[in-house]
C-alpha positions in Angstrom: 0.0 0.0 0.0 2.7 2.5 0.9 4.4 2.0 -2.5 1.2 3.1 -4.2 0.6 6.0 -1.8 4.2 7.3 -2.3 3.7 7.1 -6.0 0.5 9.2 -5.8 2.2 11.8 -3.7 5.1 12.7 -6.0 3.2 15.1 -8.2 -0.4 15.5 -7.1 0.2 19.1 -6.0 0.4 19.9 -9.7 -3.0 18.4 -10.5 -5.2 21.4 -10.2 -5.0 22.6 -13.8 -8.6 23.7 -14.5 -10.4 22.9 -17.8 -12.5 25.6 -19.3 -16.1 24.4 -18.9 -19.1 25.3 -21.1 -22.1 27.0 -19.5 -24.6 24.5 -18.2 -27.9 24.0 -19.9 -31.0 25.7 -18.5 -32.9 23.7 -16.0 -35.7 21.8 -17.8 -35.1 23.7 -21.1 -38.1 22.7 -23.1 -37.7 18.9 -22.9 -37.8 16.1 -20.3 -35.0 16.4 -17.8 -32.1 14.0 -18.6 -31.0 11.3 -16.2 -28.4 12.3 -13.6 -25.2 10.7 -14.6 -22.8 9.5 -11.9 -19.3 8.4 -13.0 -17.3 6.3 -10.5 -13.8 5.3 -11.6 -10.8 3.4 -10.1 -7.2 4.2 -10.9 -4.6 1.4 -11.0 -7.1 -1.5 -10.8 -4.5 -3.9 -9.3 -5.7 -5.4 -5.9 -7.7 -8.5 -6.8 -9.7 -8.3 -3.6 -10.9 -4.9 -4.5 -11.6 -6.0 -8.0 -14.0 -8.6 -6.5 -15.5 -6.0 -4.1 -16.1 -3.4 -6.7 -17.8 -5.8 -9.0 -20.1 -6.9 -6.2 -21.0 -3.3 -5.3 -21.9 -2.7 -8.9 -24.1 -5.7 -9.2 -26.1 -4.8 -6.1 -26.6 -1.2 -7.2 -27.1 -1.7 -11.0 -24.0 0.4 -11.7 -21.2 0.3 -14.2 -17.7 1.5 -13.4 -14.6 2.6 -15.3 -11.3 0.9 -14.4 -8.2 2.9 -15.4 -5.7 0.0 -15.6 -2.0 0.2 -15.0 -0.4 -2.5 -17.1 2.7 -3.3 -15.0 0.2 -5.2 -12.8 0.1 -7.7 -15.6 3.9 -8.2 -15.6 5.3 -10.5 -12.9 8.3 -9.0 -11.0 10.5 -11.7 -12.5 9.9 -10.1 -16.0 10.1 -6.5 -14.9 12.7 -5.8 -17.6 10.0 -6.3 -20.2 8.8 -2.8 -19.4 10.7 0.4 -20.2 9.1 3.8 -19.7 10.2 6.8 -21.8 13.5 8.2 -20.3 13.9 5.5 -17.7 15.8 2.3 -17.3 14.0 -1.0 -18.1 12.3 -2.5 -15.1 11.4 0.8 -13.4 7.8 1.3 -12.2 6.4 3.7 -9.6 3.8 1.1 -8.6 5.9 -2.0 -8.9 4.9 -5.2 -10.7 2.7 -8.3 -10.1 4.0 -10.8 -7.5 3.7 -13.8 -9.8 1.8 -15.4 -12.7 -0.9 -16.7 -10.4 -1.7 -13.1 -9.3 -1.8 -12.0 -12.9 -4.2 -14.8 -13.9 -6.7 -13.8 -11.3 -6.5 -10.2 -12.4 -7.0 -11.1 -16.0 -10.1 -13.0 -15.1 -11.4 -9.9 -13.2 -10.7 -7.7 -16.2 -12.5 -9.9 -18.6 -15.4 -10.6 -16.3 -15.8 -6.9 -15.6 -15.8 -6.2 -19.3 -18.5 -8.8 -20.0 -20.6 -7.3 -17.1 -20.7 -3.9 -18.8 -17.8 -2.2 -17.0 -15.2 -0.3 -18.9 -11.4 -0.9 -19.0 -9.4 2.2 -19.8 -5.8 3.1 -19.8 -3.7 4.6 -16.9 -0.4 3.8 -18.7 1.9 1.1 -17.4 4.2 2.1 -14.6 2.4 5.2 -13.2 5.2 7.5 -14.3 4.7 11.3 -14.2 4.7 12.3 -17.9 4.4 16.0 -17.4 7.7 16.4 -19.4 7.0 13.8 -22.0 6.8 14.7 -25.7 3.9 13.6 -27.8 6.2 10.8 -29.2 7.0 9.6 -25.7 3.4 9.5 -24.7 2.8 7.5 -27.8 5.5 5.1 -26.8 3.8 4.5 -23.5 0.4 4.0 -25.1 1.9 1.4 -27.5 3.5 -0.4 -24.6 0.2 -0.5 -22.7 -1.5 -2.0 -25.8 1.2 -4.6 -26.3 1.3 -5.7 -22.7 -2.5 -6.0 -22.5 -2.8 -7.7 -25.9 -0.2 -10.3 -25.1 -0.9 -10.7 -21.3 -2.3 -14.2 -21.5 0.4 -15.6 -23.8 3.3 -13.8 -22.0 2.2 -15.3 -18.7 1.8 -18.9 -20.1 -2.0 -18.7 -20.0 -2.7 -18.8 -23.8 -5.0 -21.7 -23.4 -7.3 -19.6 -21.1 -7.4 -16.4 -23.3 -10.9 -15.4 -24.2 -11.5 -15.7 -28.0 -12.5 -12.0 -28.2 -9.6 -10.7 -26.2 -7.7 -9.2 -29.1 -10.8 -7.4 -30.4 -11.4 -6.0 -26.9 -7.9 -4.6 -26.6 -7.9 -3.1 -30.1 -11.4 -1.6 -30.0 -12.7 -1.1 -26.5 -9.8 0.8 -24.8 -11.1 4.2 -25.7 -10.3 6.4 -22.7 -7.3 7.5 -20.7 -6.4 9.1 -17.4 -2.9 10.3 -16.7 -1.0 9.3 -13.6 -1.0 12.2 -11.1 -3.6 13.9 -13.4 -0.5 15.3 -15.0 -1.7 16.4 -18.4 0.5 18.6 -20.6 -0.5 19.6 -24.1 1.6 16.9 -25.5 -0.7 14.3 -23.9 -3.8 15.6 -25.6 -2.1 15.5 -29.0 -0.8 12.0 -28.4 -4.3 10.8 -27.3 -5.8 12.1 -30.5 -3.2 10.5 -32.7 -3.6 7.2 -30.8 -7.3 7.2 -31.3 -8.6 7.7 -27.8 -12.2 9.1 -27.6 -11.8 10.8 -24.3 -9.4 12.0 -21.6 -10.2 12.1 -17.9 -7.1 13.8 -16.5 -8.0 17.4 -15.8 -9.8 19.1 -12.9 -12.8 21.5 -13.1 -14.0 24.0 -10.5 -17.5 22.5 -10.6 -19.0 19.4 -12.2 -18.9 20.2 -15.9 -20.0 18.8 -19.2 -17.0 17.3 -21.1 -15.3 19.6 -23.6 -14.5 18.3 -27.1 -11.6 19.6 -29.1 -10.2 17.9 -32.2 -12.3 14.8 -31.7 -11.1 14.3 -28.1 -13.7 14.7 -25.3 -12.2 16.0 -22.0 -13.8 15.0 -18.7 -12.7 16.8 -15.5 -12.8 15.6 -11.9 -14.6 18.4 -10.0 -13.7 20.3 -7.0 -16.5 19.7 -4.4 -17.1 21.3 -1.0 -16.1 19.1 1.9 -15.9 19.3 5.7 -17.2 21.8 8.3 -15.8 24.8 6.3 -16.9 23.3 2.9 -13.5 23.9 1.4 -13.3 22.6 -2.1 -11.3 19.5 -2.9 -10.8 17.2 -5.9 -13.5 14.5 -5.7 -10.9 11.7 -5.3 -10.1 9.5 -2.4 -6.3 10.3 -2.3 -7.0 14.1 -2.0 -9.5 13.4 0.9 -6.8 11.2 2.5 -4.3 14.0 2.4 -6.8 16.5 3.8 -8.1 14.2 6.6 -4.9 12.7 7.9 -2.0 14.2 5.9 -1.5 11.0 4.1 -1.0 9.0 7.3 -3.3 6.0 7.7 -5.7 6.3 10.7 -8.1 3.4 10.5 -9.5 4.2 14.0 -11.0 7.4 12.4 -12.3 5.6 9.4 -16.0 6.1 10.3 -15.5 9.8 10.9 -13.7 10.2 7.5 -16.3 8.0 5.7 -19.1 10.2 7.1 -17.4 13.4 5.9 -16.7 12.0 2.5 -20.2 10.6 2.1 -21.7 14.0 3.0 -19.5 15.7 0.4 -20.3 13.2 -2.3 -24.0 13.2 -1.5 -24.3 17.0 -1.4 -22.4 17.3 -4.7 -24.7 14.7 -6.3 -27.9 16.4 -4.9 -26.8 19.8 -6.3 -26.7 18.4 -9.8 -29.7 16.0 -9.4 -31.9 18.9 -8.3 -30.3 21.4 -10.6 -29.0 21.2 -14.2 -28.0 17.5 -14.0 -24.4 17.9 -15.1 -22.6 14.6 -14.7 -20.8 14.1 -11.3 -17.5 12.3 -11.3 -15.8 10.6 -8.3 -12.4 8.9 -8.5 -10.9 6.3 -6.3 -7.9 4.0 -6.2 -7.5 0.3 -5.5 -6.1 1.2 -2.1 -8.2 1.4 1.1 -7.0 4.5 2.9 -8.0 5.4 6.5 -9.6 2.0 7.1 -11.5 2.0 3.8 -13.3 5.3 4.6 -13.5 6.4 1.0 -14.7 3.2 -0.5 -17.3 3.0 2.3 -18.5 6.5 1.3 -18.6 5.6 -2.4 -20.5 2.4 -1.7 -23.1 4.1 0.4 -23.7 6.7 -2.3 -23.9 4.2 -5.1 -26.3 2.0 -3.1 -28.6 5.0 -2.5 -28.7 6.7 -5.9 -27.8 4.2 -8.6 -31.1 2.3 -8.4 -33.2 5.5 -8.9 -35.0 5.5 -12.2 -33.7 8.9 -13.2 -30.1 8.2 -12.4 -27.5 6.5 -14.6 -24.4 5.1 -12.9 -22.4 4.5 -16.0 -18.9 4.2 -17.5 -17.2 7.1 -19.2 -17.7 5.6 -22.6 -21.4 5.1 -21.8 -21.7 8.6 -20.5 -20.1 10.0 -23.7 -22.7 8.2 -25.8 -25.5 9.5 -23.6 -24.3 13.0 -23.7 -23.9 13.0 -27.5 -27.7 12.5 -27.6 -28.2 15.7 -25.5 -28.2 18.1 -28.4 -24.5 18.1 -28.9 -23.5 18.7 -25.3 -19.9 17.6 -25.9 -19.3 20.0 -28.8 -18.5 23.1 -26.8 -15.0 24.7 -27.3 -12.6 24.1 -24.5 -9.1 24.5 -23.3 -7.6 21.1 -24.3 
């Protein structure tokens, strides 16, 4: 766990670049109100126990999630040299590698089962390297490495006889979104994403929940800053940011219930503002790490259980949300800052 938390902390202070958001549509503007969209995503997608837990949460609540996968979790430590990030030595990864083939096999099963259940697998690069200084070509190199590792994951781990028959099609056609490690998103990233064929990016931060901004064929989703705590100070709607605010990045499981309550209230109030207002999609990001005794997962699970079964709420993946929004009179065609 500490390895992942140290990786998250290296550059998160630089993640508050704001995307220019289009003005929200008028409340009830001459048509039936759209469903309230809730987007829950997970960065890293490594811990097999949390894979199982997240899938069970989704089944109970009729929800679909987006998993931003880091591909070194599909490479056993013994083969770490197979991965080389731009500008680094082979075998270097900020989040390490899988323990062994058995761990990878379970993770691959989760990935495929989640896909067949309607969840989305998206890219979070491979080794969780901060690419703020990467060129477009270097981002492209990392994207191609992700594709290669995922495409060959069964074969490279001696599991070719277990590979689903549609795996190659899934890798080539269904990985349409990206979130940058540390939310580190230079202009070179957006150009690389367009060239690589991604349909959306989810790496920026917006002041409020906002409709995605489309530029050059790439839709940009932004994690919002939401009010939280007694003073309602804004914070990125992501578990790691809450962890830093609540306990300075030091795990305090004994205060888990307190932190879960605060986080739930922040999530619920942010949801209700949109649900009762203009119904702009709300995004909440988590990691496959249970911080402060699992406080942030508990808050997310409570919210999802309460709101996702509602008939006028859609708890969907980013790809599903993009398709829904494209039916809302061109909501994703507004000019933006990407």
